[in-house]
C-alpha positions as CSV (number, residue, x, y, z in Angstrom):
1,X,103.0,78.1,121.0
2,X,106.5,77.4,121.9
3,X,107.8,74.6,124.2
4,X,107.6,77.2,127.2
5,X,104.0,78.0,126.6
6,X,104.4,81.2,124.8
7,X,103.2,82.5,121.5
8,X,105.2,81.3,118.9
9,X,107.1,84.4,117.1
10,X,109.1,83.8,113.8
11,X,112.8,84.7,114.6
12,X,112.9,87.2,111.8
13,X,109.9,89.1,113.1
14,X,111.8,90.6,116.0
15,X,114.5,91.4,113.9
16,X,112.4,93.4,111.3
17,X,110.2,95.0,114.1
18,X,113.1,96.7,115.6
19,X,114.4,97.8,112.5
20,X,111.1,99.5,111.8
21,X,110.9,101.2,115.3
22,X,114.3,102.7,114.6
23,X,113.4,103.9,111.0
24,X,113.6,107.6,110.9
25,X,111.9,107.8,107.4
26,X,108.6,106.6,108.8
27,X,106.1,109.3,109.2
28,X,103.2,107.1,110.2
29,X,100.9,108.9,107.9
30,X,97.4,107.3,107.1
31,X,97.7,104.3,105.0
32,X,95.9,104.1,101.4
33,X,92.3,102.8,101.7
34,X,93.3,99.9,99.7
35,X,96.1,99.4,102.1
36,X,99.9,99.0,101.5
37,X,100.5,98.0,97.7
38,X,103.8,96.0,98.5
39,X,102.1,94.1,101.1
40,X,99.2,93.1,98.8
41,X,101.6,92.0,95.9
42,X,103.7,90.1,98.2
43,X,100.9,88.4,99.7
44,X,99.3,87.5,96.4
45,X,102.7,86.1,95.1
46,X,102.8,83.9,98.4
47,X,99.2,82.6,97.5
48,X,99.5,82.0,93.9
49,X,103.1,82.1,93.0
50,X,105.1,84.7,91.6
51,X,104.7,83.7,87.8
52,X,101.2,82.2,88.3
53,X,98.8,82.6,85.4
54,X,96.3,84.8,87.1
55,X,99.1,87.3,88.3
56,X,100.7,87.5,84.9
57,X,97.2,88.2,83.3
58,X,96.5,91.1,85.8
59,X,93.2,89.6,86.9
60,X,94.0,89.2,90.6
61,X,93.8,91.8,93.2
62,X,93.3,92.5,97.0
63,X,92.4,94.7,99.7
64,X,94.4,94.9,102.9
65,X,92.3,94.1,105.8
66,X,92.1,94.3,109.4
67,X,92.4,90.9,111.4
68,X,91.3,87.9,110.5
69,X,87.2,88.3,110.0
70,X,88.1,91.9,108.0
71,X,88.1,90.3,104.7
72,X,85.0,88.2,105.4
73,X,83.4,91.4,106.5
74,X,84.3,93.3,103.3
75,X,83.5,90.5,101.0
76,X,80.2,89.8,102.7
77,X,79.2,93.6,102.4
78,X,80.0,93.3,98.5
79,X,77.9,90.0,98.0
80,X,75.1,91.6,99.9
81,X,74.8,94.5,97.5
82,X,76.1,93.1,94.1
83,X,75.4,89.3,94.3
84,X,72.1,89.1,93.4
85,X,71.7,85.1,92.2
86,X,71.4,84.2,96.0
87,X,71.3,85.5,99.4
88,X,72.0,81.8,100.9
89,X,75.6,81.0,102.2
90,X,77.0,77.6,103.1
91,X,79.8,77.7,105.5
92,X,81.8,74.4,104.9
93,X,84.7,73.6,107.2
94,X,86.0,71.1,109.4
95,X,85.2,72.9,112.4
96,X,82.6,75.7,113.4
97,X,83.7,79.2,111.9
98,X,83.0,82.4,113.6
99,X,82.4,84.2,110.3
100,X,79.0,82.6,109.9
101,X,77.9,85.5,112.2
102,X,79.2,88.3,109.7
103,X,76.7,86.8,107.2
104,X,74.0,86.3,109.4
105,X,74.2,90.0,110.6
106,X,73.9,91.2,107.0
107,X,70.7,89.1,106.5
108,X,71.9,86.1,104.4
109,X,70.4,82.6,105.2
110,X,73.4,80.7,106.5
111,X,73.9,76.9,106.7
112,X,77.1,75.5,108.6
113,X,78.3,72.2,107.3
114,X,81.3,70.3,108.7
115,X,83.2,67.5,106.7
116,X,84.6,66.1,110.1
117,X,83.2,62.5,110.4
118,X,83.1,62.1,114.1
119,X,82.3,58.1,113.7
120,X,85.2,57.3,111.4
121,X,87.1,60.1,113.1
122,X,88.3,61.5,109.7
123,X,87.8,64.2,107.3
124,X,85.6,63.0,104.8
125,X,85.6,64.5,101.1
126,X,82.6,62.8,100.1
127,X,80.6,64.9,102.9
128,X,81.9,68.1,101.0
129,X,80.7,66.7,97.4
130,X,77.3,65.6,99.2
131,X,76.7,69.4,100.5
132,X,77.4,70.6,97.0
133,X,75.2,68.2,95.2
134,X,72.2,69.4,97.6
135,X,73.0,73.2,97.6
136,X,70.6,75.6,95.6
137,X,71.7,77.2,92.4
138,X,73.6,80.6,92.6
139,X,74.5,80.3,96.3
140,X,77.8,81.4,97.9
141,X,80.3,78.7,99.4
142,X,82.7,79.7,102.3
143,X,85.1,77.1,102.4
144,X,87.5,76.7,105.3
145,X,90.4,74.0,105.6
146,X,89.5,72.6,102.2
147,X,93.0,71.7,101.7
148,X,93.2,69.3,104.4
149,X,90.3,67.5,103.1
150,X,92.2,65.4,100.8
151,X,90.1,65.5,97.7
152,X,91.8,63.1,94.9
153,X,92.3,65.0,91.4
154,X,88.6,63.5,90.2
155,X,87.0,64.7,93.2
156,X,88.5,68.3,92.8
157,X,87.1,67.9,89.3
158,X,83.5,66.7,90.2
159,X,83.4,69.3,93.0
160,X,84.3,72.2,90.5
161,X,82.0,70.9,87.6
162,X,78.9,70.8,90.0
163,X,79.8,74.4,91.3
164,X,80.4,75.7,87.7
165,X,76.7,74.2,86.6
166,X,75.2,75.6,89.8
167,X,76.8,78.9,89.5
168,X,78.0,78.8,92.9
169,X,80.3,81.5,94.0
170,X,83.3,80.3,96.2
171,X,84.7,82.3,99.1
172,X,87.7,80.7,100.3
173,X,89.6,81.0,103.9
174,X,93.3,80.6,103.9
175,X,94.1,81.2,107.6
176,X,97.4,79.8,108.0
177,X,99.2,78.8,104.6
178,X,102.0,76.5,105.3
179,X,101.3,75.4,108.8
180,X,99.6,72.2,107.8
181,X,102.5,70.5,105.9
182,X,105.2,73.1,105.6
183,X,104.7,73.2,101.9
184,X,103.3,76.8,101.1
185,X,102.8,76.1,97.5
186,X,101.1,72.7,97.9
187,X,98.7,73.9,100.5
188,X,97.2,76.5,98.0
189,X,97.3,74.7,94.9
190,X,93.5,73.9,94.8
191,X,93.0,77.7,94.1
192,X,95.0,76.9,90.7
193,X,92.4,74.5,89.9
194,X,89.7,77.0,90.3
195,X,91.6,79.7,88.4
196,X,92.4,77.2,85.4
197,X,88.3,76.0,85.2
198,X,87.6,79.7,84.8
199,X,86.0,80.7,88.4
200,X,85.9,84.1,89.8
201,X,86.0,83.9,93.5
202,X,87.0,85.7,96.9
203,X,89.5,84.5,99.3
204,X,90.5,85.6,102.7
205,X,93.9,85.4,103.2
206,X,95.2,85.8,106.9
207,X,99.0,86.2,107.6
208,X,99.3,86.7,111.2
209,X,99.6,83.2,112.4
210,X,102.2,82.0,110.0
211,X,104.6,85.0,111.1
212,X,103.9,84.9,114.8
213,X,102.3,88.3,115.2
214,X,98.9,87.8,116.4
215,X,98.6,91.1,118.1
216,X,99.1,92.6,114.5
217,X,96.1,91.1,112.9
218,X,96.5,91.7,109.2
219,X,95.2,90.0,106.0
220,X,94.3,90.3,102.5
221,X,90.7,90.2,100.8
222,X,91.7,88.4,97.6
223,X,89.6,89.2,94.4
224,X,89.9,86.8,91.2
225,X,87.8,88.1,88.2
226,X,87.9,86.9,84.7
227,X,89.6,90.0,83.1
228,X,91.5,93.2,84.5
229,X,88.4,95.2,83.8
230,X,86.1,93.6,85.9
231,X,88.6,93.1,88.7
232,X,89.0,97.0,88.8
233,X,85.3,97.5,89.2
234,X,84.9,95.2,91.9
235,X,87.8,96.7,93.7
236,X,86.6,100.1,93.5
237,X,83.4,99.2,95.1
238,X,85.3,97.0,97.8
239,X,87.3,100.5,98.6
240,X,84.0,102.3,99.0
241,X,83.2,99.5,102.0
242,X,86.8,99.5,103.3
243,X,86.5,103.4,103.7
244,X,83.3,103.2,106.0
245,X,84.7,100.2,107.8
246,X,88.3,101.2,108.8
247,X,89.2,104.1,106.4
248,X,92.8,103.2,106.8
249,X,94.3,99.5,107.7
250,X,96.9,99.1,110.4
251,X,100.5,99.2,108.8
252,X,102.9,97.5,111.4
253,X,102.2,93.8,110.8
254,X,102.1,94.6,106.7
255,X,105.5,96.3,106.9
256,X,107.0,93.4,108.9
257,X,105.6,91.0,106.6
258,X,106.5,92.6,103.6
259,X,110.1,93.2,104.5
260,X,110.4,89.3,105.0
261,X,108.4,88.3,101.7
262,X,110.3,90.9,99.7
263,X,114.0,89.8,100.8
264,X,115.0,86.3,99.4
265,X,117.4,85.4,102.4
266,X,114.8,86.6,105.0
267,X,112.1,84.6,103.4
268,X,114.3,81.6,103.2
269,X,114.8,81.8,106.8
270,X,111.3,82.4,107.6
271,X,110.1,79.2,105.7
272,X,112.6,77.1,107.4
273,X,111.3,78.4,110.6
274,X,107.6,77.3,109.5
275,X,108.9,74.2,108.7
276,X,110.4,73.7,112.1
277,X,106.7,74.3,113.7
278,X,105.3,71.9,111.7
279,X,107.9,69.3,112.5
280,X,107.3,70.2,116.1
281,X,103.6,69.9,115.7
282,X,103.8,66.2,114.2
283,X,106.2,65.4,117.1
284,X,103.7,66.6,119.7
285,X,100.9,64.4,118.2
286,X,103.2,61.4,117.8
287,X,104.0,61.7,121.6
288,X,100.3,62.1,122.6
289,X,99.5,58.9,120.3
290,X,102.3,56.9,122.0
291,X,101.4,57.7,125.5
292,X,97.7,57.0,125.0
293,X,98.7,53.5,123.8
294,X,101.2,53.1,126.6
295,X,98.4,53.9,129.0
296,X,96.3,51.1,127.5
297,X,93.8,53.9,126.3
298,X,90.9,51.9,124.5
299,X,90.6,52.6,120.6
300,X,92.7,53.4,117.9
301,X,94.6,57.1,118.3
302,X,95.9,57.1,114.4
303,X,93.2,60.0,113.6
304,X,95.6,62.4,115.8
305,X,98.7,62.0,113.6
306,X,96.7,61.5,110.4
307,X,95.2,65.1,110.6
308,X,97.3,68.1,109.5
309,X,97.9,71.2,111.2
310,X,98.1,72.7,114.7
311,X,94.4,72.3,115.7
312,X,93.2,69.0,115.4
313,X,90.3,66.4,116.7
314,X,90.8,64.3,119.8
315,X,87.9,62.1,118.8
316,X,86.5,62.2,122.2
317,X,82.7,62.1,122.7
318,X,80.7,65.1,124.3
319,X,80.5,62.8,127.5
320,X,84.3,62.3,127.8
321,X,85.0,66.4,127.0
322,X,82.6,67.0,130.0
323,X,84.7,65.1,132.0
324,X,88.0,66.6,131.1
325,X,86.3,70.0,132.0
326,X,84.6,69.3,135.1
327,X,86.9,66.3,136.7
328,X,90.3,67.5,135.4
329,X,90.1,71.0,134.3
330,X,91.2,70.7,131.2
331,X,89.2,73.3,129.1
332,X,88.7,72.5,125.4
333,X,85.8,73.1,123.1
334,X,82.9,70.8,123.1
335,X,83.8,69.2,120.0
336,X,87.2,68.2,121.0
337,X,89.4,70.3,118.7
338,X,92.4,71.2,120.4
339,X,95.6,73.4,119.7
340,X,98.5,70.7,120.2
341,X,101.1,73.4,120.5
342,X,99.6,73.8,123.8
343,X,100.7,70.5,124.9
344,X,104.3,70.5,126.1
345,X,106.9,68.5,128.5
346,X,105.2,69.9,131.5
347,X,101.7,68.9,130.9
348,X,101.6,66.1,128.5
349,X,101.4,63.5,130.9
350,X,98.8,65.1,132.9
351,X,96.8,65.8,129.7
352,X,97.1,62.1,128.4
353,X,96.4,60.5,131.7
354,X,93.4,62.4,132.1
355,X,91.9,61.7,128.2
356,X,92.6,57.9,129.3
357,X,90.7,58.4,132.2
358,X,87.9,60.2,130.5
359,X,87.7,57.5,127.8
360,X,87.8,54.6,130.7
361,X,85.2,56.4,132.9
362,X,82.7,56.6,130.0
363,X,83.1,53.2,128.9
364,X,82.4,51.7,132.5
365,X,79.4,53.9,132.7
366,X,78.0,52.4,129.7
367,X,78.1,49.1,131.3
């Protein structure tokens, strides 16, 4: 959100959207079932890097999908039919993810695990490793926000070794590449680790948020295979599922994103705008933490600034969240994970004062 409380839109988007609307060559014909090829290639280059090993070896591809959940719907359909090792799915993230329902509806046994430690108020990589150790052989791991888990090099190696030995199939979620740190390459570096260790995997790559086109839900189901031959076999099956699910993906968002990513000057401007968003997020978090300190709110609030990205945990108990909702009419999820960009100059004083009251109220009620 902007300082005015409106959805953030990358400045380049408005310019490109206008150009597309005035382009007389567009005939708005159906898109191919697999989607816009130039969009797919531009998205893969953003995810892995233009000269990455997996792209050069021609063993990564993708299907242009609808919305944030389209890639999971498509991938789950494929795994239900063709992945015979197991019908068990672990949803591992820092929060509760909605796509668990997709796997449940298709008949998978779904287990949801979080690596947010509500006691230590941090993302704990050891919790992720514990889940892998306990998971059965051949299951599917759907992993969200894993880049924010801050695994060390040795922990990444241990994680991949365990997953490899147990034949666990990874399905990654990249919902907003670059919005945690502003460094697009660093936030997806872990994918290169899995490529180098010989993994095959799926990845849901959503691009709507990082361009600020929320009404043009668009993304990619990324497929990494061991060879080009295997990749083509998987893509041919996914095409059949895509034809049945939506026949033709939406084009406007894909055209906007492709126009920006394929133009070096526009891509540079877009990256700068994304870095500006990240800087603003950190500034908001710093202000919230400082105001809570000045109000004398009990406890440490360092966890607010230690978390990356627009959405982070406040570290409140369920009783404190309930106080905010019922007494102060501040409506947040029960887990206390909020979008910090919704906090601005107009509401920051009321929000921080209310948080302080909630903490003090619950502290007094325990006496």
